[in-house]
DRENDREN-603969 format. One record per residue (C-alpha): residue number from 1; residue in one letter; x, y, z. Coordinates in nm, 4 decimals, padded with zeros to 6 digits. Example, Ala and Ser with C-alpha at 12.3 -4.5 7.8 and 13.67 -1.06 7.14 Angstrom:
DRENDREN-603969
> 1 A 01.2300 -00.4500 00.7800 .
> 2 S 01.3670 -00.1060 00.7140 .
end
This chain:
DRENDREN-603969
> 1 X 10.9049 08.9759 08.5906 .
> 2 X 11.1465 09.1201 08.8411 .
> 3 X 11.0044 09.2146 09.1841 .
> 4 X 11.0591 09.5787 09.2695 .
> 5 X 11.0450 09.7035 09.6290 .
> 6 X 10.9931 10.0705 09.6900 .
> 7 X 11.2228 10.2663 09.9213 .
> 8 X 11.1330 10.2547 10.2880 .
> 9 X 10.9439 10.5527 10.4204 .
> 10 X 11.1473 10.8078 10.6114 .
> 11 X 11.0564 11.1001 10.8300 .
> 12 X 11.0069 11.4177 10.6271 .
> 13 X 10.8979 11.2086 10.3172 .
> 14 X 10.6132 11.3463 10.1039 .
> 15 X 10.2850 11.1605 10.0959 .
> 16 X 10.0668 11.2418 09.7892 .
> 17 X 09.7038 11.1758 09.8418 .
> 18 X 09.5021 11.0847 09.5265 .
> 19 X 09.1461 10.9648 09.4610 .
> 20 X 09.1595 10.6957 09.1863 .
> 21 X 08.8078 10.5910 09.2842 .
> 22 X 08.5752 10.7898 09.5150 .
> 23 X 08.6392 11.1583 09.5704 .
> 24 X 08.7924 11.2749 09.8964 .
> 25 X 08.4623 11.4535 09.9590 .
> 26 X 08.3311 11.1137 10.0737 .
> 27 X 08.5871 11.1019 10.3441 .
> 28 X 08.5236 11.2557 10.6891 .
> 29 X 08.7954 11.4016 10.9070 .
> 30 X 08.9836 11.5588 10.6175 .
> 31 X 09.1682 11.8138 10.8354 .
> 32 X 09.2208 11.5714 11.1229 .
> 33 X 09.3780 11.3151 10.8981 .
> 34 X 09.6191 11.5881 10.7531 .
> 35 X 09.7226 11.7100 11.0967 .
> 36 X 09.7890 11.3562 11.2261 .
> 37 X 10.0178 11.2662 10.9339 .
> 38 X 10.2088 11.5960 10.9592 .
> 39 X 10.2550 11.5390 11.3341 .
> 40 X 10.4204 11.2067 11.2428 .
> 41 X 10.6766 11.4112 11.0374 .
> 42 X 10.5426 11.3677 10.6874 .
> 43 X 10.4698 11.6361 10.4250 .
> 44 X 10.1213 11.5738 10.2842 .
> 45 X 10.0209 11.6969 09.9385 .
> 46 X 09.7112 11.6320 09.7256 .
> 47 X 09.6333 11.5443 09.3664 .
> 48 X 09.4911 11.8321 09.1699 .
> 49 X 09.1532 11.6615 09.1195 .
> 50 X 09.0662 11.4951 09.4512 .
> 51 X 08.7850 11.7332 09.5268 .
> 52 X 08.5995 11.6808 09.2040 .
> 53 X 08.2786 11.4926 09.2442 .
> 54 X 08.0370 11.3535 08.9807 .
> 55 X 07.7297 11.1234 09.0128 .
> 56 X 07.9589 10.8351 09.1066 .
> 57 X 08.1394 11.0450 09.3804 .
> 58 X 08.4486 11.0587 09.1605 .
> 59 X 08.6328 11.2813 08.9105 .
> 60 X 08.6723 11.1991 08.5412 .
> 61 X 08.8967 10.9173 08.4239 .
> 62 X 09.1287 11.1773 08.2698 .
> 63 X 09.1522 11.3641 08.5926 .
> 64 X 09.2162 11.0509 08.8003 .
> 65 X 09.4879 10.9264 08.5557 .
> 66 X 09.6575 11.2698 08.5661 .
> 67 X 09.6740 11.2603 08.9467 .
> 68 X 09.8055 10.8998 08.9507 .
> 69 X 10.0736 10.9648 08.6835 .
> 70 X 10.1756 11.2967 08.8394 .
> 71 X 10.2200 11.1298 09.1833 .
> 72 X 10.4537 10.8755 09.0424 .
> 73 X 10.6496 11.1177 08.8197 .
> 74 X 10.7055 11.3745 09.1006 .
> 75 X 11.0501 11.2792 09.2483 .
> 76 X 10.9593 11.4673 09.5728 .
> 77 X 10.6818 11.2176 09.6391 .
> 78 X 10.7753 10.8972 09.8296 .
> 79 X 10.4292 10.7552 09.9069 .
> 80 X 10.1167 10.7498 09.6953 .
> 81 X 09.8172 10.7019 09.9237 .
> 82 X 09.4636 10.6773 09.8033 .
> 83 X 09.1440 10.8051 09.9565 .
> 84 X 08.8598 10.5566 10.0362 .
> 85 X 08.7845 10.2939 09.7697 .
> 86 X 08.4598 10.3101 09.5825 .
> 87 X 08.3523 10.1263 09.2717 .
> 88 X 08.5350 10.2538 08.9632 .
> 89 X 08.9135 10.2329 08.9980 .
> 90 X 08.9078 09.9642 08.7394 .
> 91 X 08.8094 10.2272 08.4780 .
> 92 X 09.1718 10.3577 08.4977 .
> 93 X 09.3423 10.0332 08.3928 .
> 94 X 09.3382 10.0815 08.0155 .
> 95 X 09.4849 10.4338 08.0490 .
> 96 X 09.7741 10.3829 08.2930 .
> 97 X 10.1189 10.4365 08.1559 .
> 98 X 10.2895 10.1391 08.3214 .
> 99 X 10.6333 10.2644 08.2322 .
> 100 X 10.5808 10.5759 08.4504 .
> 101 X 10.5159 10.3509 08.7520 .
> 102 X 10.7921 10.1089 08.6587 .
> 103 X 11.0491 10.3777 08.6268 .
> 104 X 10.9442 10.5748 08.9393 .
> 105 X 10.8694 10.3038 09.2039 .
> 106 X 10.7001 10.4304 09.5161 .
> 107 X 10.5091 10.3009 09.8188 .
> 108 X 10.1507 10.2690 09.7021 .
> 109 X 09.8824 10.2250 09.9711 .
> 110 X 09.5087 10.1847 09.9567 .
> 111 X 09.2327 09.9258 10.0073 .
> 112 X 08.8855 09.8173 09.8999 .
> 113 X 08.8181 09.9082 09.5272 .
> 114 X 09.1868 10.0047 09.5024 .
> 115 X 09.2627 09.6319 09.4880 .
> 116 X 09.2264 09.6288 09.1121 .
> 117 X 09.5121 09.8890 09.0959 .
> 118 X 09.7250 09.6795 09.3377 .
> 119 X 09.6860 09.3710 09.1246 .
> 120 X 09.7461 09.5554 08.7967 .
> 121 X 10.0518 09.7478 08.9212 .
> 122 X 10.2090 09.4242 09.0506 .
> 123 X 10.1329 09.2341 08.7209 .
> 124 X 10.2343 09.5133 08.4895 .
> 125 X 10.5437 09.6473 08.6698 .
> 126 X 10.6531 09.3980 08.9407 .
> 127 X 10.6224 09.6740 09.2043 .
> 128 X 10.5248 09.5567 09.5474 .
> 129 X 10.2258 09.7627 09.6760 .
> 130 X 10.0630 09.7741 10.0248 .
> 131 X 09.7098 09.6946 10.0955 .
> 132 X 09.6539 09.9175 10.3859 .
> 133 X 09.4957 10.2216 10.5360 .
> 134 X 09.3790 10.4990 10.3108 .
> 135 X 09.3506 10.8705 10.3758 .
end
């Protein structure tokens, strides 16, 4: 499979924050993190379902898939950054539309439980992802 490198991040790029595992409610410093990224010159937006919270501190699989797909489909978004890991991002794997990710390559950043998504994205699409800081 061909290796795909996403475009480099530029000032004024949009960063979409999604929660493919744990909800953003588990993350402290929500407002501080937003201000810090905006001071660096980025526009920060959020997935529609990142505040949803169930017994596993997460939203439904359907909601998490919608946020993931929408982040990659949206041509205004340059970076897809996840919130903290958790324990259930692997639940998304059977439902991901790999063609969406392959045809809209973007910087994808996260760590911990998000590793399952990194490995699957690389294996299914060839897109290079970045194991790094989360929101």
